[in-house]
C-alpha positions, -999 to +999 in steps of 0.1 A: -586-645-219-549-655-220-547-646-257-562-611-250-537-604-222-509-615-245-520-592-272-523-563-248-488-571-235-474-570-271-492-537-278-478-522-246-443-533-256-447-518-291-458-485-277-428-484-253-404-493-281-420-465-302-416-440-274-380-450-269-373-446-306-389-412-306-369-402-275-336-415-292-344-396-323-348-364-302-314-371-285-298-377-319-312-345-334-299-325-304-265-342-307-265-336-345-271-300-340-243-298-314-218-312-339-230-291-368-241-317-393-244-300-428-278-289-437-295-299-469-285-266-486-249-269-475-249-305-487-261-296-521-234-269-524-207-293-513-217-321-536-220-298-566-183-290-567-170-324-554-145-343-574-145-380-583-109-389-576-103-411-545-076-392-527-075-419-500-066-447-525-035-466-512-026-438-488-010-448-455-038-460-431-037-469-394-062-482-369-068-484-332-067-523-336-070-552-360-089-584-356-059-603-371-030-597-393-049-604-425-075-576-418-051-547-416-060-510-420-044-508-454-071-531-468-097-504-464-079-480-488-065-505-514-093-501-539-104-537-536-140-547-529-128-581-515-104-571-488-113-554-455-102-539-423-117-554-391-112-542-356-112-558-321-146-566-306-149-535-284-158-498-284-145-473-294-124-481-325-111-459-352-095-461-387-076-431-401-059-423-434-031-399-442-042-379-473-006-366-477-014-329-475-041-306-463-071-315-484-106-301-488-129-331-482-164-329-497-176-366-497-169-398-479-181-432-491-181-461-466-186-497-478-193-518-447-193-555-442-221-569-422-204-559-390-209-522-394-210-491-371-243-481-356-228-448-342-197-432-356-182-399-366-161-386-395-133-364-383-104-344-398-071-334-382-041-314-395-015-337-378-033-370-371-024-367-334-049-343-319-072-314-330-098-336-344-128-318-359-161-336-365-176-333-400-204-359-395-220-379-368-248-404-366-263-429-340-284-447-366-258-461-391-274-484-416-244-503-429-240-513-465-226-484-487-230-450-472-223-419-493-219-390-469-215-354-481-193-334-458-174-301-457-140-297-441-102-296-445-075-316-430-046-339-438-059-368-419-094-383-420-108-406-393-138-429-390-144-430-353-168-457-342-185-455-308-212-483-311-212-515-331-244-530-348-232-565-339-211-583-314-182-584-338-157-556-345-161-528-370-155-542-405-150-519-435-144-530-470-134-496-484-130-460-473-133-436-503-126-399-498-135-373-525-120-338-525-133-305-539-098-293-547-063-307-554-044-314-521-023-286-512+011-283-494+005-283-457+004-247-443+033-236-421+030-248-386+018-224-360+045-234-336+082-226-338+102-241-367+119-274-360+156-267-359+182-288-379+214-303-365+219-312-329+234-339-307+241-373-322+231-391-290+248-413-264+251-443-288+274-425-312+308-429-297+334-406-312+372-412-309+400-387-318+437-392-321+445-374-289+429-403-269+452-431-257+451-465-275+442-483-243+412-460-236+399-465-271+404-502-270+387-504-237+356-487-251+356-509-282+358-541-261+329-528-239+306-523-269+317-557-284+309-575-251+274-560-252+268-567-289+286-600-297+255-622-292+228-595-290+210-606-322+176-596-310+184-568-286+176-531-289+210-516-285+226-499-315+260-484-318+280-462-342+318-460-336+332-429-353+369-420-357+379-384-363+407-378-390+441-389-378+462-419-371+455-447-346+478-475-335+474-509-318+436-513-321+415-544-328+379-532-333+358-564-330+322-557-343+291-574-329+254-571-339+240-536-348+275-520-347+289-496-374+325-484-375+334-455-398+359-428-403+349-391-402+373-380-430+361-370-464+381-399-479+393-432-465+430-421-462+420-394-437+415-420-409+444-445-406+440-476-383+472-494-377+454-525-365+424-546-373+387-542-379+374-577-372+343-598-376+347-634-363+323-661-351+337-673-319+303-670-303+291-698-326+323-719-327+333-705-361+299-707-377+295-672-393+261-678-409+243-656-384+268-627-384+243-601-397+238-563-392+273-547-388+293-525-411+327-508-417+331-477-438+354-449-449+388-457-433+422-471-441+435-501-422+468-519-420+462-553-405+487-566-379+490-600-395+487-587-431+452-600-434+419-585-421+391-609-411+355-601-421+334-633-415+299-622-422+266-634-436+247-607-454+235-573-443+271-564-433+285-540-460+322-532-462+323-498-480+349-472-489+376-491-471+413-491-480+429-523-468+467-524-470+469-562-471+446-591-478+413-602-464+397-634-452+359-638-454+354-666-429+365-678-395+399-692-388+385-728-390+369-719-423+335-726-407+303-718-426+297-683-439+269-671-461+273-640-482+284-604-480+292-573-499+321-550-507+317-517-525+340-487-533+369-504-516+405-511-523+423-543-511+459-545-520+463-581-512+444-613-521+408-619-508+402-654-496+365-663-493+373-698-479+338-711-471+318-681-482+288-694-502+281-662-522+295-627-524+291-595-544+319-569-550+311-537-568+332-508-581+363-518-562+399-529-567+414-561-554+450-576-556+435-610-563+407-634-554+410-670-544+379-692-544+342-693-537+315-719-530+284-712-550+283-678-566+308-649-565+298-618-585+321-589-596+308-556-611+332-529-621+361-545-601+397-539-611+417-571-605+387-594-606+393-629-619+381-642-653+345-650-659+346-688-653+312-697-638+305-724-626+340-737-619+352-715-602+319-698-596+330-664-608+305-641-626+322-609-639+306-577-653+334-554-665+315-521-657+286-513-635+259-497-656+244-474-630+254-470-594+255-445-566+274-448-533+256-442-500+257-409-482+280-407-453+288-385-423+321-366-420+337-336-405+350-306-424+382-286-417+365-267-389+353-299-372+317-294-381+296-324-391+284-326-427+268-353-449+284-361-482+261-373-510+280-390-539+271-384-575+255-409-598+280-430-619+274-448-651+296-475-667+319-473-637+347-494-623+371-490-595+368-467-564+353-432-564+382-417-545+412-430-565+420-395-580+410-374-550+376-365-534+346-384-545+323-364-567+291-353-551+275-327-529+282-318-493+253-309-469+257-292-435+242-311-406+220-281-399+199-291-430+190-324-413+165-332-386+185-353-362+161-378-349+164-397-316+146-428-303+112-417-289+106-390-315+071-394-330+064-399-367+043-368-365+074-347-355+095-364-381+069-357-408+067-320-397+105-317-401+102-332-436+074-308-445+096-280-434+122-291-459+147-308-437+165-341-445+166-369-419+194-383-399+184-412-375+208-417-346+213-452-334+183-468-317+149-483-322+120-462-335+085-474-331+065-459-359+027-458-354+022-435-383+038-436-418+069-414-424+062-396-457+091-385-478+076-363-506+103-337-514+127-344-543+164-350-534+156-357-497+184-375-479+173-401-452+204-415-435+207-439-405+236-443-381+244-475-363+217-496-379+188-473-367+157-495-368+121-485-378+095-509-363+061-506-380+033-505-353-004-508-359+000-524-393+013-492-409+039-489-437+069-475-418+081-452-447+065-441-479+087-424-505+066-405-531+072-408-568+098-380-569+133-380-582+166-380-562+155-394-528+183-413-510+175-438-482+205-455-466+217-470-434+183-480-420+168-513-409+130-518-413+114-542-389+079-557-388+057-551-358+032-574-343+003-563-367+006-572-403+018-543-426+011-542-463+048-532-466+076-518-445+091-494-471+072-483-502+091-464-530+070-447-557+035-456-568+020-487-584+020-486-621-019-483-623-017-452-601+011-436-621-005-433-655+016-434-687+054-439-684+074-407-684+108-400-698+120-387-664+112-421-649+142-436-668+165-419-643+177-444-617+163-446-583+183-434-553+179-462-527+215-474-521+213-493-489+181-503-472+175-534-451+145-551-436+142-580-411+119-598-387+132-601-351+119-633-339+085-649-335+069-619-318+069-601-351+044-608-379+054-609-416+046-578-436+022-586-463+042-571-492+075-568-473+095-540-489+077-527-520+094-507-548+067-498-573+086-476-597+104-494-625+138-477-624+170-498-620+182-501-584+217-512-574+233-514-540+203-530-522+207-550-490+175-569-483+170-594-455+151-626-466+117-638-455+123-669-435+109-697-416+135-703-389+170-700-402+167-713-438+200-725-452+218-712-421+213-742-398+204-778-405+166-781-410+147-812-400+121-820-427+089-839-421+088-871-442+068-878-473+045-853-490+053-823-469+090-825-477+083-827-515+060-797-513+083-776-493+110-778-520+087-774-550+100-746-573+079-717-583+084-701-617+092-664-620+085-657-656+052-642-648+066-621-619+059-584-617+077-566-645+099-547-619+110-580-604+116-598-637+136-569-651+158-569-620+164-606-625+172-601-662+196-573-655+216-595-631+208-632-639+222-655-613+227-691-625+214-721-607+190-704-584+153-714-577+127-697-557+114-724-532+078-726-523+084-713-489+094-679-502+066-676-528+038-652-520+002-660-524-013-645-556-038-625-534-010-606-517+001-573-529+032-574-550+030-612-552+044-635-578+020-655-600+029-691-591+023-723-610+032-759-602+064-764-622+095-781-610+119-762-632+123-726-643+131-715-679+162-696-685+162-658-683+187-643-707+210-672-705+210-676-668+192-706-652+175-699-619+181-724-592+177-728-554+179-694-538+161-692-503+173-657-497+148-638-517+151-616-548+171-586-559+208-577-562+225-559-533 
């Protein structure tokens, strides 16, 4: 009797489940009709003319969330069947990809991990912000590999999940998008055109000769008091001087502060005083004096010597110093590297405790000393090549270089951006015989960005044909900024900082000639990004090498950093996939704490030995190895702590060797600051 009741009960449950399934199917059919799922006839038509190229491959991808930093959105479009994106354990969640231009989408292939979407939609949008149109919807997703014919057009495609099949997040190995036509240039926006030019913002402080020295000095002191120790703050400043003469000033520069003249040449702005970087805030230790700059002015130091005690990412450009320079604090405290370019120093430069330094295309009255490595390229007055004692490495001429663009005012007082020309086999300053060769662009040809501007707005301005000028501040970028037009100029003032949110690549520069990116700082967000700045395409995407690729890249001054523990490391950091030579880079190292900037306590025994094991570079990516071969730096190793895992994009192939072979006569030794010449 009990067995009969049990069977009847199970039969009743089966009938109830079947009724519920039929009811659910009816609801789904009704919903499907509402969102206009393609019919079988429409599907056949779409599939017949559908291409096989994956237009989503390695395109910028973003997501509503990530389970952890290793499972970023970029993994779903990297072409690998072993990497994946995974979301948080909640509904709804989405993954979207920027196809780069308005694209006719005819088929989408989804390869799910076991944690798949039971209910989801495929949507397209022209801007990635709103106006999403549904191409496909289902409430009975089956997981595995789903090949879905669709028909629609948009620049952005989104997988929008509303119900998970498991208790975990949505997990997608690969999102493949096939197009029925070649992506086209985005159509003109329906709204009003975005204007060029405009106000430079409140953090650009402009001085002119009619102002009193006391009022100028008061403002300089006010900014310095804010920025002296503000290493991880959000304030950014550009101090600009209009053409003329200024007397009795001492401009002390703290973090994220740039000082520059607004003349076309350095002699147009004359400072009878000092531009100073010291390290009083650290008792004379200058090893953390990052992120400040001086540019395009003439100074006559009061004492006859100007002090520039810095430690990397602090360029000294287009400066005319009527006297000498000291590159350390008065007590000769620790200092750790810097950069001079296109400058003339009439007196002697005294590095004192500077560990390493690079001077390019300049003129000096003399050079006295150095600790580890001092490199001169195209420098008139450089000492003899005597490495390692003294540690001077001298290259008589710089093979290829281009100075960074800079802001100046013309004779009518209007702002313009000057873009210097490319130079080959150069030495000395660009302005010795008059104006620097190059092109002048009016500010009206630039979109002047301010903190708070969205990436979508910036991309719209770029698509309209404008260049970019970032005013000082912090820009949170939740969508990749795509630079696709040849000869685009992207210039930052006052160390404008782009922070990559949602695991995106902050900026992607297409494989086009003549793009200049300068004066920006790229910062990792809390979610892991595959890279912060990507220039060009990977070799496997580019096809055979072209003759035009031999032209040098135009990326004269870019920087990246991590601001404290709240930021995750980007997976590939700054990636530059084209194989052109690049000079004038300024790149922050990937660190654990303050490597070689402060004493480090090592754990005893095995962990200490492993931490300092060297990693060979001879099997590095060709772009990296060629960069090392062009500018070999003796006695520099890559410690294990800066080696990337082989699974990471752009990684070095590492083996357990304790020494490195020589590359073109230069032996590589301990160099915890990363790769690449400035």
